[in-house]
N, C-alpha and C positions, 0 to 999 in steps of 0.2 A: 669362620674365615680368619686367616692370619692377618696381622697388622699390615704386612707388606701387600697382601692381596687386596685388603680393604683400601689401601692407599691407591693402588693401581686402578681399582674399580671406581673410586671417587674421581680420580684424574680423568678417566674416560668419560664419566658422566659430565664433568665440567667442560671437557672439550666439546662434547655434543651440544651442550647448552650455548656455549659461546659461538659455535658455528651457526646455530639457529638464529642467534641474535644478529650475526653478521648478515645473513640472508634478509631478515626482517628490516634491518637498517637500510640496506641497499635498495630494497623494494620501495620503502617509504620515500627515500630521496629521489628515486627515478620518477615517481608519480608527481611529487611536488615540483621538481625542476622542470619536468615536461610541461606542466600547466603554465608556469611562470615564463618559461622560454618562449612558448607560443605567443604569449602576450607582449614580451619585451623585445624579442629578436636579438638579445645579447649573444655575441659569439663566444664570449668568455663563459657565460652561463650554459650555452650549448655544449661547449667543451666539457664543462663539469658534469652536465647531464649524461653525455655520451660515456664519460668515464664511470659514472654511477651505474649505467646500464651494463658495462663490462664487469663492474664489481658484482652485480647481481648474478651474472653468469658464472664468474669465478667463485663467488661465495657459495653458490649452489653446488658447483663441482666439489669444493672443499667439504661442504656439508655431507655429501655422499662418500667422499674419499676417506674421511676420518672414520666413518662407520665401517667401511669395508676394511680399512687398515687395522681396525681394532678386532676384527674377526679372528678367532683362534686358528692355529695352524691346522691344515687338513692333509689328506693323503697326497695332494698334488702341490701343496705349498707348505712344506715342513718348516720353513723359516718364517712363516706367517705371511701377512699381506701388507706389511708396513710401507712398502715402496709405492703403494697407491697414492700416498700423500705426496711423494716427490713428483709423480706423474701429474697430479692435479696442479702442483706448483709450476711445472713447466707450461701447462696450459695457460695458467695465469700470466706468466711472463709473455707468452705469445700474444695473448689478448691485449696486454698493456702496450706492447710494441705496435700492434695494429691501431690501437686507439690514439697513440701519440702521433703516428703518421697522418691519420685522418684529421686530427685536430690541428696539427701544424699546417696542413694544406689549406684548411678553411681559414685559419688565422692569416696566412699570407695573402689569400684572396681579399680578405677584409682590409688588410693594410693597403693593398693596391686600390681598393674601392671602398672607402670608409662609409659606414652607415650609422646614424645615431641610435643610441639605446633608448627604447621606450619602456615605460613602467619601471623606471630604475629603482623606485622605492621597494616594489615587490621583489625585484631581482636581488637587491641588497638583503632583504629580509630572509629570502630562501637560502642565500649563501650563509648568512649568520646561523640559521637553523642547521644547515649542513655541517658547519664547523662544530657546533655543539654535539650533534649526534655522532659524528665521526670521532671526535675526541673521547666521548664516553665509551665507544666501542674499542678504541685503541687501548684505553685504560683497562678494560675487561680482558682484552687479549694479552696485554703485558702481564697482568697478574697470573693468567693461566700459564703463560710460557715459563714463568719462574718455577712452576710445578712440573710441567710436562716436557717442554722443549719440542713440541710438535712442529715439524717442518712445514706442514700445510698451514697451520695457524700462523706460524712465523711469516710465511709468504703472504698470507692474507693481511697480516698486520703491516708488513712492508708496503703492500699495495695501498692500504688505507692511510698509512702515514704519508705516502706520496699524495693521496687524495686530500689530506688535511692541508698540506702545503699548497696544493693546487687551488683549493677552495679559498684559502687566504689570499693568494695571488689574484684569483678571479674577483674576489670581493674588492680588492684594492683597484683592480682595473675598471670594474663597473663604476665604482664610486668616483674615480678620477675622470672617467669619460663623461659622467653625468654632471659633476660639479664644475669641471673645467671646460666642458664643451669640446673635448678632444676624443672623438670616437676611435682614433688610432690606438689609444691606450687600452681600450677593451680588447682589441685584436692582439696587441703586443702581450697583454696578460695571458691570453690563450696560448700564444707561442711559448711563453715561459712555462706554462702548465705542461705543454708537450715535452719540454726538456726535462722537467721534474719526473714525468711518467717514465721516460726512457731510462733515467738513472735508477728508478725503483725497479724497473723490469730487469736490468742487469743484475741487481742484488738478488732478486728472486731466482733468476736463472742459475746463478752461482751456487746458491744454497741447495737447490734441487739437484743440480749436477753432482755436488759433493755426495749426496746420499745415493744417487744412482750408481756412482763410481766407487762406492764403499770407502769413502774418505775416512781416515782415522778420526777419532774423537779429539777434541782440543788437548794440548799437552797438559793443561791443568787437570782435566778429568782423568787422563791416563795416569798421571802422577798420584792422584787421589786413590785410584783403584789399587795401584801397587802398594801404597801406604797401608791401605785397609788389609790387604793380604798379609803383609809383613808384620802386622801387629802381633801375630802369634810367632813367638821365637822359634817354634818348631819348623817354620817355613824359612829356609836359609836365603832363598832368592827366587825370583821369577824371571822367565825368559820366553821368547817367542809369543809375546802378547799381541793379540790382534783385536781391534775394536772397530765397530761400525754402527751407525744408526740406521734404522729402518722404520720410519714413521714413529710410532709411540714406543718402539722396542729398541733397546741397546744390546747388541750382541758382543759378548766379551769372551775371548779364549786366551788361555795361557798355559804354560808348563810351570810347575812349582817344584823346587828342589827340596826334598825331604830326607831325613835320615834313612839310609838304605836298609837298616836293621829293623825298621818299624814293620809291624804286621799290616796286612792289607786292611783290616778293620780299623786300625789306628790311623793309617794314612787317609782312609775314607772319612773318618770323623774330623780330621784336620781340614780337609778340603771342604766339607760341608759347612764347617764353622766359618771358613773364609768366604764362602758363597753368601752366607747369611749376613756377614758384615758388609759385603758389597750391596746386597739387596736393600739393606737399611738406608743406603745413600742413593742407590739407583733402583727404585722399586719395580721398574718395568724391564729390568735386564734379563737377558737369556745368557747363562754363564756355563762355560765348560772349563774346568781346571784339571789338567792332567798331571798326576804326581810323578816326578822323576827321582830315582835314587841318586842322591848327590855324589858326583864323582864317578858314577858307574854307568850313566846313560849314554849310549852311543847315539849319533845323529839319527833322528827318525821324524816322521810326521808328513812326509810327502813332498810335493813340488816346492813349497815355499818354506820348508822347515828351517833352513839355515841361511835365509837371505837377509835377515835383519835381526836386531836385538830388541828387547822390550824397552 
């Protein structure tokens, strides 16, 4: 197995492990929060428990999506299955929107009809545990994203980052309601949680939509790809570069201007060397480089061939 293939395989294994950790974390938090919410009646804790329940659904979808997305291309999906990750992310965004609406509704009801928080000590303890577990998961997801850039894991991390903020807010609301004897603060904290969740859902939706609509890679990544190709002085320039992400795979296409007097074999060797340089930096890339004879190539390539520059 080549170094590039080994790296891609390791990244896929790490992604599977982190998504499994996400499911386990969500399941544990749902069980603990359910027990304590039944004892305390805290609406802030109820909001956090409901969000953890949606986390479990969303994380389970991500768990299966990343495995499907990593499946190799087949006769019906020759570009692979990577966009399954984006579909899972859209589902996450929808669930978060729904959760925020329900939590906001319940919070407003409690503001209009306040109710004291019982068993506040246990409620505070479970929120502290939730913060620690969520923080550990976000740390693991952040390390993975530095290696893979998985949009499904990124959406999951965005979701859990919103959870972390909401848990801190819920903790503050429960503590304030108990210590100050102001049950309204518990409901107000839940309302703030709903706002945080809405903000996170918008971010998840945007990232998933970018992949589904074949948004170009960031300018910094595109510039890096061009620099890697032009490291060989035999490549005079590149044009008609197209990039897009599809789950764990990055698709890269371009035309490279070469000496028109090169043999086909020599041109092929230059292109293959350029592909290897790109793969060293983007190990999960799918690359197509078309060699053009410099100064002699007429416009070609189909519908989008001349609509933009690299």
